[in-house]
C-alpha positions, 0 to 999 in steps of 0.5 A, a space after each residue: 671524852 673517854 679512852 680505854 687502854 687494856 692488855 686483854 691477854 687474848 680477845 678470841 673468846 666470847 667472854 672477853 668480847 662481852 667484857 670489852 662491849 660492857 666496858 664500852 657501854 658503861 664508860 661511854 668510850 670513844 677510843 679503845 686500845 687493846 694489847 695482846 689481842 692474839 688476833 688477826 686483822 680479819 678477826 679483830 674487824 669481826 670483834 669491832 663490829 660486835 662491840 659496836 665501834 665504827 673503825 678499827 686499825 689492827 697490828 696482827 698477832 704472831 704465830 709462834 712455834 711451841 717448844 718441842 714442836 708441840 703446835 703453834 701459839 699466838 702472841 702479841 697483837 694490838 688494835 685501835 678501835 674508835 667511835 663515829 664522832 672521833 677522827 683518828 689518823 694513824 701515823 706509825 705502828 709496829 709490834 709494840 706501838 700504834 701512834 695516831 693523831 686524834 681529832 675531837 671537838 666541834 668543827 669550829 674548834 677541833 682539838 688535835 693531839 697525839 696518842 701512842 698506844 704502847 706495849 713494852 717488850 715482854 722479855 727483859 733483855 729486849 726491853 731496851 728496845 721499848 725505851 729506844 722506841 719512846 725516844 724515837 717517837 718523842 723526836 717525831 712531830 710536835 702535837 700535844 702527846 699522851 702515851 698509854 698501855 702496858 709498859 711491862 716495867 715499873 718506875 719505882 719499888 713502890 709500884 710493886 708489892 711482894 715478889 723479887 725486888 726489881 733491879 734498880 737499873 732495870 727500872 731506870 730504863 723506863 724512868 729515864 725514857 719518860 724523862 727524855 720524852 718529858 712525859 709525866 704520870 696522869 693522876 689516877 684513882 682506883 687500885 694502885 696495882 694494875 696487874 696481879 699474878 701468882 709466882 711461887 705460891 705468892 700473890 704479886 701485884 705490879 703497876 704495869 699499866 699507865 697513862 703519861 702525858 706532856 705538860 702541854 697536854 695536861 695544860 689543855 686538859 687539866 681536869 683529866 684523870 686515869 681510873 683503874 677499873 675493876 678486874 675483868 677477864 685479864 690479869 691486867 685491869 682495864 685503865 680508863 683515861 677521862 679527857 676533860 677540860 676545865 670549864 668554869 661554870 657560868 654563874 647563873 643570873 639570879 632572877 629578880 625576886 618578886 617583892 612580898 612583905 613577909 610577916 616574920 619581919 615584924 619580929 625584927 626590932 629594926 623593922 619599924 625604923 626601916 619602914 619609917 625611914 623608907 616612908 619619910 624619904 618618898 617625895 611627890 608633887 601630889 598625893 598619888 605620886 607621893 604614895 607611890 614614891 613612899 611605897 617604892 622607897 620603903 620596898 627598896 629599904 626592906 629589900 636591902 635589909 633582906 639581902 642578908 640571905 644572899 650574903 648567907 648563900 655566899 658564906 655557904 658556897 665559899 665554905 663548900 668550895 673550900 672543902 670539895 674543890 681540887 687542886 689536882 695534886 700529882 705524884 700521890 704514889 709515895 703517899 699511897 705507898 705509905 698507907 698500910 693495906 687493911 682490906 684483904 682480897 676476900 673483903 674487897 671481893 665482898 665489898 665490890 660484888 654486884 648489888 642485889 635487889 634485896 640490898 636495895 630494898 633493905 636500904 629502903 626499909 631502913 628510911 623513915 617514910 616521911 623523911 623530907 624529899 630531896 630536889 626531885 620531890 619524892 620521899 621514901 613514902 613514894 618508893 615504899 608504896 609503889 615498889 612493885 611498879 618502880 622497884 626494878 628501875 630503881 635497882 637498875 639505876 643504883 647499880 649504874 650510877 655507883 660505877 659511873 661518875 657522870 651518872 652519879 653527878 646527875 643523881 646527887 643534887 642536894 638541898 642544903 637547909 641552914 639553921 642559924 645558931 646565932 642571930 646574924 651568922 657570918 661563918 659556916 660554924 654559926 650555921 647547922 646545915 641539913 642536907 636534903 638528898 634525893 632518895 635514889 642517892 641515899 639508897 646507893 649510900 646506904 647499900 655501900 654503908 651496910 656492906 661496910 
C-alpha cells in the first residue's frame, strides 16, 4: 500500500491537479493527504473526481483579509482522499490535522492502524500549539500509529542547509513532542531536504516533511520506507510512504530433474569408480531384476556425484544475500549529513530530466547485436531489427520502470552464469560470474550511465 503526503501550496490550478493525478497513477496511491490546499469542501470534491479517487474528507481553507484591505486571500485547508479498496474512518480533525483509522488487507485478515495527517503552525509563536496537539492525540486510542505531513519545524541543525541557524529551543519543541508520543522517523530514501526556497538571495533547503511511526507500527510493517519524490508544482517535495510487511519468500520446491547420463562426466577421473561401485552394489534373484537394480544403483550414485551443482547454487545464493539483504538501518541522517554535496542543482537537473527516445535508441546502438539474451530470451539483435515496431513501447517502458521500484523489480531478473576458476569451487571468489540481464533493463542502465 502506498500513501502520499504533500504540502501542495494550493491545488486550485490545473497544473497542480495534473501533478496530483500523475503522482497517484505513477505510485499506485491508495491514500493521499494534502495540506495547504487553499480550497473548500465543494472544490476538493471536484478535484477528487478529476484525479480518480473514490472518497475525500476536507477541512475547508480560511479566507483571510489582506493587509490594507487589498482583498481576500486563502490560507490552510486539508484534504484526505482514498481509493475504493481502503476503508478510512475519520476520528477527529482541526485546521492542523486529520486523524483517521485505516483498514487494509483481506476481509479474513484485516489490518487496522491509525494515521494522522499533520500540518504544523506556520507562525513560530504559535508552534507550541502543534506540539500540544500531538501530545493530546497520543493519549487518544491505542492503535498502531503513524503521523505524516509538514511539521513546519526541524529536529536538528542537520535538517537545514544555509540560512539563519535555527534556535535550539525551537527545535526541541518538535523533538520532545515526538519523544512524548514515542514516535520515530521512518527510514527514507531520496533527497534529504523536502523544502527549497530563496531568502535574502540565498537558496535554503530544509527537511520539513516527514513520516514518524510508533514502534508497534514499524514492527508490523518492517519493510516500509519513505521516498522523497522529485519536485512538482510546490516548494515542498511530495513524500511517499510505502507500507510493506516483511513476507519471507517461500522456497520453491525444485522439481526432480530427469536423469540423463552426461558425456562430460567421462572427463572426470572418478567416474569409472562411481559406475563400478554402483553397478556392483545391485542385487536381484534373476537377470532382469539384477540389471534393473544395477541401473538404479548406478543412477543414484551418479546423481549424488552431480549434486555438487546444488551445493554451488547455495554458495552463490548465500553470497548475494549477504551483499544485498538489508538490515533496515535507522537514523541515517547524521551519516548523510557528513557526506559532502558535490552535485549542483544544474547537474542534478541534467541527470533527472525526462528520458528521450534518442537516448534510449543511442544506448541500444552501443550494444553488440549478438550479446547473450537475459531471461526473456530477446537479444539486442531483435530490438535493432524491429525498432520501428517496438521502439515506442520500449522507450515508454524504460521511462516508467526507472521511477518505480515495483515495476523495476519485474524487469531486472537476471541469469547468472558461473565459470569456475578451480576444479571444486567452495567460495564465490573461486567463481567468475557473468550476468545475463534483459535488454530492457540494460537500456535503462546505459541511459543513466551515459548521463553520468
